[in-house]
N, C-alpha and C positions, 0 to 999 in steps of 0.2 A: 406836779405837787400832791393832790389828791391821790392819785395813786399809790406814789411813794407813802404818805400818810397812812393809807389801808394797810400796807404791808408790814410798817412796822406796829400798827394794832393788831394786827395777826399773831406777829409774834411776840407781843405783850400778852395777847388771851393765851398763846401757848404756854408762858411762862408764869402765866395766873390762873391755871385750871381752868381754862375756857371764856375767862372771864374779861372783857374789854371794861377801861374806865366809865363808871357812871358818873354823867353830868354834861356841863359844858365844856368849851374850850380850856376853862380854867384847870381842867384834870389832864389834861394833857402834859402839865409840868412834869409828870409822871415817866413820861416816856425820855424825860433827858435828866432823870435823878438816878442815881445808884439805888439798889435794893439790898436786901437780905433774904437770901431763901429760907424760911421758916424753918425747912425741914433738916437742912444741912449747916445752915449757920453761915453759909458761902456768900460773900459778896459777888450780886450779879449785876454786871456793866448796863448803863441806861442802854434805851432801844435806839435811841438816836443821840446825835452832838448836840444838835439844836433841832429847835421845831424849824419847819419848813414855811415859809412862804409863798403865797401866790405870784403867778407871773406880772402882777403889778406891785409886789413887795410887801403886800397885804399878808398877816397871820389869817392862816386857815379858820374857819369856824367848824364847830365838832359838837353833836351832839347822840347821847347813847343812853338810855334807851330811844331810838328811833321814832319820832312822831311825823316825819316829812311822807315814810313810805313804809307801808307795814311789811316787813322785813327785819331780820334779827341779825342787825348788822350797822354800825355806825353812819350818822349822815353826817356828810363831810361838803362842805361847801365852801367858795372864795366868793366875795364880795363882787367880783366881777370890773370890768374898765372903769367903771365911775366911783371904784371904791367903797361903796355904799351897801351894807348887807341888806338883801331883801328879803330875807331869811330864806333863802335857797331860790327863790324866784326872780323875774324880771330878769337883769343882765347878769345876776349870779352864776355863777359855774359850779355843779354838784355830782354827785356822784349815786344819784337815783334818776333823773332822766331818763337815761337809755333805759332803765329795767321797765319806765312804763311805757316806752315805743317797742321796747322787745318783743 
């Protein structure tokens, strides 16, 4: 689910001059809303039909700019099996842990 959301966000960024949505998970609504291209005025289809859930049926967490790891890509995490967000730590599953160990 995290990887799929990362790919959707990359597509969103391509359509928006390389910019990811800024803020927390509330800005992810932008991915499921149709938009209007400011240059052509044509309707742009939503990037996603619905927001993805993690393996435990809980919405993913999102943050950009990323305060979790010093890279210019969004932080995305799941609250993990206990279904409580530890802000990306504890049993949470995130998209930056592998970057730390690589």
